[in-house]
C-alpha positions in Angstrom: 0.0 0.0 0.0 1.0 3.6 -0.4 1.7 5.3 2.9 0.0 8.6 3.6 2.6 11.2 4.7 2.7 11.9 8.4 1.0 15.2 9.3 3.5 18.0 9.5 3.7 21.4 11.1 6.3 24.1 11.6 8.7 23.4 14.4 7.8 26.5 16.3 4.1 25.6 16.2 4.9 22.3 17.8 7.1 23.9 20.5 10.4 22.7 18.9 13.1 25.3 19.0 14.9 25.4 15.6 18.1 26.5 17.3 18.3 23.3 19.2 18.0 21.3 16.0 20.7 23.4 14.4 22.9 22.8 17.4 22.3 19.0 17.0 23.2 19.1 13.3 26.3 21.2 14.1 27.4 18.7 16.7 27.0 15.8 14.1 29.1 17.8 11.6 31.8 18.2 14.3 31.8 14.5 15.3 33.7 12.6 12.6 33.0 9.2 14.3 29.3 9.6 13.5 28.0 9.4 10.0 24.3 10.4 10.0 21.9 9.0 7.4 18.5 10.2 8.5 16.6 12.2 11.2 12.9 12.6 11.9 11.7 14.6 14.9 8.0 14.3 15.8 6.1 16.3 18.4 2.4 16.0 19.4 1.8 13.4 16.7 3.1 15.6 13.9 6.4 15.8 12.0 8.4 18.9 13.1 11.6 18.3 11.1 13.1 15.6 8.9 16.2 15.2 6.7 18.2 12.6 4.9 21.9 12.9 4.2 22.4 12.3 0.5 22.9 9.8 -1.1 20.5 8.3 1.5 16.8 9.1 0.7 13.4 8.8 2.4 12.0 6.1 0.3 14.8 3.5 0.6 14.6 0.8 3.3 17.5 0.8 5.7 18.9 -2.2 7.7 17.7 -1.6 11.3 19.8 -4.3 13.0 18.5 -4.8 16.5 15.8 -2.2 16.2 14.2 -5.2 14.4 13.7 -6.6 17.9 11.1 -4.0 18.8 9.0 -5.0 15.8 9.4 -8.7 16.7 8.1 -8.1 20.3 5.2 -6.1 18.8 4.3 -9.1 16.7 4.4 -11.2 19.9 2.1 -8.8 21.7 -0.4 -9.1 18.9 -0.2 -12.9 19.0 -0.8 -12.8 22.8 -3.8 -10.5 22.3 -5.3 -13.1 19.9 -4.7 -15.9 22.4 -2.0 -17.6 20.4 0.9 -17.3 22.8 1.3 -16.8 26.6 4.2 -14.8 28.0 4.0 -17.0 31.2 4.2 -20.3 29.3 7.4 -22.3 29.2 9.3 -21.9 25.9 9.6 -25.6 25.6 5.8 -25.9 25.5 5.9 -24.4 22.0 8.4 -27.0 20.8 7.1 -30.3 22.2 9.3 -32.3 19.8 12.3 -31.2 21.8 10.9 -32.4 25.1 13.1 -35.5 25.2 16.3 -33.6 24.2 16.2 -30.8 26.8 17.1 -32.2 30.1 18.6 -29.1 31.9 16.0 -27.9 34.5 16.8 -24.2 33.8 16.2 -24.6 30.1 12.9 -26.3 30.9 12.0 -23.5 33.3 12.6 -20.7 30.8 9.4 -18.8 30.0 8.4 -16.7 27.0 8.7 -13.5 29.1 12.3 -14.5 30.0 13.3 -14.6 26.3 11.4 -11.4 25.6 13.4 -9.6 28.3 16.8 -11.1 27.6 16.6 -12.9 31.0 17.1 -16.5 29.8 19.6 -17.2 32.6 22.6 -17.2 30.3 25.4 -14.8 31.3 26.8 -14.4 27.7 25.8 -14.4 24.1 24.9 -17.9 22.9 24.2 -17.4 19.2 27.3 -19.1 17.8 26.8 -22.1 20.2 23.1 -22.4 19.3 23.7 -22.4 15.6 26.6 -24.8 16.0 24.6 -27.2 18.2 21.8 -27.5 15.7 22.1 -25.5 12.4 18.8 -26.9 11.1 16.9 -25.8 14.2 18.6 -23.0 16.2 15.8 -23.0 18.8 16.8 -26.5 19.8 20.4 -25.5 19.7 19.7 -22.6 22.1 17.7 -24.7 24.5 20.6 -27.2 24.6 22.8 -24.4 26.1 22.4 -24.8 29.9 21.7 -21.4 31.4 24.3 -20.3 34.0 21.6 -19.0 36.4 17.9 -19.3 36.9 15.9 -17.7 34.2 14.7 -14.2 35.2 17.7 -13.5 37.4 20.4 -12.1 35.1 20.5 -10.1 31.9 22.6 -11.0 28.8 22.1 -9.5 25.4 21.5 -12.8 23.6 20.3 -13.0 20.0 18.7 -16.5 20.4 16.3 -15.1 23.0 14.7 -12.9 20.3 15.1 -15.6 17.7 13.2 -18.0 19.9 10.4 -15.4 20.5 10.2 -14.8 16.7 10.1 -18.6 16.1 7.2 -19.0 18.6 5.2 -16.2 16.9 5.8 -17.7 13.4 5.0 -21.2 14.5 1.8 -20.3 16.3 0.5 -17.9 13.7 1.6 -20.0 10.8 2.9 -16.8 9.1 6.2 -14.9 8.8 6.6 -11.9 11.1 6.0 -9.5 8.2 2.9 -11.3 7.0 1.5 -11.4 10.5 2.2 -7.7 11.1 1.0 -6.5 7.7 -2.8 -6.3 8.4 -2.5 -5.8 12.1 0.3 -3.1 12.3 2.1 -2.2 9.1 -0.9 -1.4 6.9 -2.8 0.5 9.7 0.3 2.5 10.4 0.8 3.3 6.7 4.1 1.4 6.6 4.9 0.3 3.1 7.8 -2.0 2.2 9.2 -4.0 5.1 11.7 -6.7 4.2 13.1 -9.2 6.7 16.2 -11.5 6.4 15.5 -15.2 6.8 17.8 -18.0 7.8 18.0 -21.5 6.3 14.9 -22.6 8.3 12.9 -20.1 6.2 12.1 -18.0 9.3 12.5 -14.3 9.6 15.3 -14.1 12.2 13.6 -11.6 14.4 16.7 -10.3 16.3 17.9 -8.4 13.3 17.6 -8.2 9.5 14.5 -6.0 9.1 14.9 -3.4 6.4 12.4 -0.5 6.6 12.4 3.3 6.1 13.0 5.9 8.8 9.3 6.8 8.4 8.5 3.3 9.5 10.6 3.8 12.6 8.9 7.0 13.4 5.4 5.5 13.0 6.3 2.7 15.4 7.5 5.3 17.9 4.3 7.3 17.6 2.2 4.2 18.2 4.2 3.4 21.4 4.1 7.1 22.4 0.3 7.0 22.2 -0.1 3.8 24.2 -0.9 1.7 21.2 -3.5 4.0 19.7 -3.4 5.1 16.1 -6.0 7.5 14.5 -8.3 6.8 17.4 -8.1 3.0 17.0 -6.4 0.7 19.4 -3.8 -1.4 17.6 -1.9 -2.7 20.6 -3.5 -4.2 23.7 -4.2 -1.7 26.5 -1.3 -1.8 29.0 1.1 -3.4 26.5 3.3 -0.3 26.1 3.8 0.0 29.9 4.7 -3.7 30.0 7.2 -3.5 27.1 8.9 -0.2 28.2 9.4 -0.7 31.9 12.6 -2.4 33.1 12.1 -6.1 33.7 15.7 -7.0 34.4 18.6 -4.8 35.6 21.4 -4.2 33.1 23.9 -2.1 35.0 27.4 -3.3 34.1 26.0 -6.3 32.2 27.4 -5.1 28.9 30.9 -5.2 30.2 31.6 -1.6 29.0 31.9 1.7 30.8 30.5 5.1 29.8 27.3 3.6 28.3 24.8 5.1 30.7 21.9 4.4 28.4 22.5 0.7 28.5 22.6 0.6 32.3 19.0 1.6 33.0 17.2 -1.7 32.5 15.6 -3.7 29.7 11.9 -4.2 29.1 10.5 -6.4 26.4 12.9 -5.8 23.5 13.0 -2.1 24.5 15.7 -0.3 26.5 15.1 2.3 29.2 16.9 5.5 28.5 18.0 8.6 30.3 14.9 10.1 28.7 12.0 7.8 27.9 12.6 4.4 26.3 13.9 3.2 23.0 14.4 0.5 20.4 17.9 0.5 19.0 20.1 -1.2 16.5 23.9 -1.4 15.9 25.6 1.6 14.4 22.9 4.2 15.4 19.5 2.9 14.3 17.2 4.5 16.9 13.5 4.8 17.8 13.5 7.2 20.8 10.2 7.5 22.5 10.0 10.5 24.9 6.7 10.5 26.7 7.7 13.4 29.0 8.0 15.6 25.9 5.3 14.0 23.7 8.0 13.4 21.2 9.7 10.8 19.0 13.1 10.9 17.4 13.8 8.4 14.6 17.3 8.0 13.2 19.5 5.9 11.0 23.3 6.2 11.0 26.7 4.5 10.8 28.6 4.9 14.1 30.2 2.7 16.7 29.8 5.6 19.2 26.1 5.0 19.9 26.3 6.5 23.4 27.9 9.6 22.0 25.0 9.9 19.5 22.5 9.6 22.3 24.4 12.2 24.4 24.1 14.7 21.5 20.3 14.1 21.4 20.0 14.6 25.1 22.2 17.7 25.0 20.7 19.5 22.0 17.3 18.0 21.0 15.7 17.4 24.3 16.1 21.0 25.5 14.6 22.1 22.1 11.2 20.7 23.2 9.4 23.6 24.8 6.2 23.5 26.8 4.1 25.4 24.2 4.2 26.9 20.7 6.9 29.5 19.9 5.9 32.7 18.2 7.8 34.9 15.7 10.0 32.0 14.5 8.9 31.8 10.9 12.4 32.8 9.6 14.2 30.4 11.9 11.9 27.6 10.8 12.4 28.4 7.1 16.2 28.4 7.5 16.1 25.0 9.3 13.9 23.6 6.6 16.4 24.7 3.9 19.3 23.2 5.8 17.5 19.9 6.3 16.7 19.8 2.5 20.3 20.0 1.5 21.9 17.6 4.0 24.6 15.4 2.3 27.5 13.2 3.1 30.7 14.7 1.6 31.9 12.6 -1.3 35.3 10.9 -1.3 38.2 12.9 -2.5 39.4 12.2 -6.0 39.3 13.4 -9.6 39.3 12.3 -13.2 42.3 11.0 -15.2 45.6 12.5 -14.2 47.0 14.3 -17.3 50.1 12.2 -17.5 47.9 9.1 -17.7 45.3 10.5 -20.0 46.3 8.1 -22.8 46.1 5.0 -20.6 42.6 3.7 -21.3 43.2 0.0 -20.9 41.8 -1.9 -17.9 44.1 -2.2 -14.9 43.6 -5.2 -12.7 44.5 -5.3 -9.0 44.9 -8.1 -6.5 44.4 -7.9 -2.7 47.3 -6.4 -0.8 49.0 -9.1 1.2 47.2 -11.8 -0.7 43.8 -11.4 0.9 41.2 -8.9 2.1 40.6 -9.3 5.8 37.6 -6.9 6.0 35.9 -8.7 3.1 37.5 -12.1 2.5 35.2 -12.9 -0.5 36.7 -9.9 -2.4 39.4 -11.2 -4.6 40.1 -8.7 -7.4 39.5 -5.1 -8.5 39.6 -3.5 -11.9 39.8 0.2 -12.9 38.7 1.2 -16.4 37.8 4.3 -18.3 35.6 4.9 -21.3 36.4 7.2 -24.2 34.8 10.1 -22.4 37.1 9.8 -19.4 34.4 8.3 -17.1 35.9 5.8 -14.7 34.5 2.6 -13.4 35.6 0.4 -10.5 34.8 -3.3 -10.9 35.0 -5.7 -7.9 35.1 -9.5 -8.1 33.5 -10.7 -4.9 32.4 -14.3 -4.2 33.0 -15.0 -7.9 30.6 -12.3 -9.0 31.5 -9.0 -10.7 30.2 -5.8 -9.2 30.5 -2.8 -11.6 30.5 0.6 -9.9 30.6 3.5 -12.3 31.6 6.9 -11.1 29.9 10.1 -12.1 31.3 13.6 -12.0 31.4 15.3 -8.7 29.4 13.9 -5.9 27.8 10.5 -5.6 26.9 8.2 -8.5 23.9 6.1 -7.5 23.0 2.8 -9.1 20.4 0.2 -8.1 21.9 -2.9 -9.9 23.1 -5.4 -8.9 22.6 -3.8 -5.5 21.8 -0.3 -4.4 25.0 1.7 -4.1 26.4 5.2 -4.3 30.0 5.7 -5.4 32.4 8.6 -5.2 36.1 9.2 -5.5 38.7 8.9 -8.2 42.4 9.5 -8.6 43.9 11.0 -5.5 47.4 11.2 -7.0 49.2 9.8 -10.1 49.2 6.3 -8.9 46.3 5.9 -6.4 42.6 5.4 -7.3 40.4 5.5 -4.2 36.6 5.0 -4.1 34.0 5.0 -1.4 31.1 2.6 -2.0 28.0 3.2 0.1 25.5 0.3 0.3 22.4 2.3 0.4 20.0 -0.2 2.1 22.5 -0.7 4.9 24.6 1.5 7.2 27.8 0.4 5.5 30.5 2.1 3.5 33.5 0.3 1.9 36.7 2.2 1.1 38.6 0.7 -1.8 42.1 2.0 -2.6 44.0 0.8 -5.7 47.7 1.3 -6.1 49.3 1.4 -9.6 52.8 0.9 -8.0 52.3 -2.7 -7.1 48.9 -3.4 -8.7 47.3 -4.2 -5.4 44.2 -2.9 -3.6 42.9 -2.6 0.0 39.3 -2.5 1.1 38.2 -1.4 4.6 34.7 -1.0 6.1 33.9 2.2 8.0 31.5 0.0 10.0 31.8 -3.7 9.4 28.5 -5.6 8.5 27.5 -7.8 11.3 25.8 -10.2 8.9 28.8 -11.3 6.8 27.7 -11.7 3.2 28.9 -11.1 -0.3 28.7 -7.5 -1.4 25.8 -8.2 -3.8 23.6 -9.3 -0.9 24.1 -6.0 1.1 20.6 -4.9 0.3 17.1 -5.5 1.6 16.1 -9.1 0.9 13.6 -9.5 -1.9 12.0 -12.7 -3.2 14.3 -15.8 -3.0 17.2 -13.7 -1.8 15.5 -13.3 1.6 16.2 -17.0 2.4 19.8 -16.9 1.5 21.3 -18.9 4.4 21.8 -18.1 8.0 23.5 -14.8 8.7 27.2 -15.0 9.3 28.7 -13.4 12.4 25.2 -12.3 13.6 26.3 -11.1 17.1 25.1 -7.6 17.7 26.3 -5.3 20.5 24.0 -2.3 20.9 
């Protein structure tokens, strides 16, 4: 279905001070470790400000990583409301065929609410052990991992918890998560395309892998902000938002890292408690921030390993911008902010056309990986640089036996949708160096490829490394048969 645009209003009319949004954008500009991709700010149910950093655009789905979990638990809430699952039932009761295999009393005592709150009793991530124990049925592999402590007593960010919750929903509804959510949530909210990665069982993996637009994130946030109501109709059970957003298990110190205050405030049902409000979040800066005290939602996509730093900038600049009532006489300020948001862009990579001394060299130059292999992308085995008669350059990569042709435009980003959505910029940085940035537009990820004529070798490095290891051509939203392309590699995700 075609989504109706969210209602909008001027920031000042919604009590949003444009100067605070400017300060936030300035702070992002001044923080090289954060690469922003999108921002939507909503107040009192209306869009106050929104922008996308080109080459990212509003209509493209973006990999949400663990923000997927918040959609998964919403599917579980809807299944509970229809009497299909019970949060107080043992997990094992939904998989009776495993009854004889699961002997550990703690595994047998694990309830649905325990996996929904990352309180399975395990003290560490078990995803690799679960898949290794039973690649054909990861739920069985998970239940074969004896919990270290009683379920409900300890927090561990553990992907098989969410995978198991997703498996229960899909088993009991007889549908994929997206098919189950479509008439109950996605269509009523006006969310269009939503594409979810599957593993080799054919299940949507639940803990990650959902590709959706920033607008979809914002709509989910608005639904939770309004206690499950949308356009005067109740979509989520009464009381569910309180259940999902309140802390069920302490998390202080559980992540083993310091300086991450927003991960030390407790975990609900696939939502985190924040310094302000609560949130769903995914690796590298995919956020759905729900701020009930300000009647606001902030939806973002980004590429950063400094997620606490990103949140700190929100708390420092955006939260104070939410004022108690409308602001008057701010038309000029709102107009300037709108103009700035409309021209947001990631700076293209440095580089130019053919160096004059090499202008006659039009033949293809082939490069091999420096040192014999590419550690950041082991499937990448060759690169080739060519130019056409008009001096337009192309980088071609051989990855997993497939050729990926990446043409450059003039200045700025050259966008292409085939064989996967990419944006490319760069060129010759000196006489013997050809350097290109490749942005995979349906993910947070950017690959820097540098080719040296001196020794005919290349290097390739991720700005943020994909957590689901895959050939380059699969760094896109799953569509059709591609959605069931094997289990994700290296699926651990730290928020």
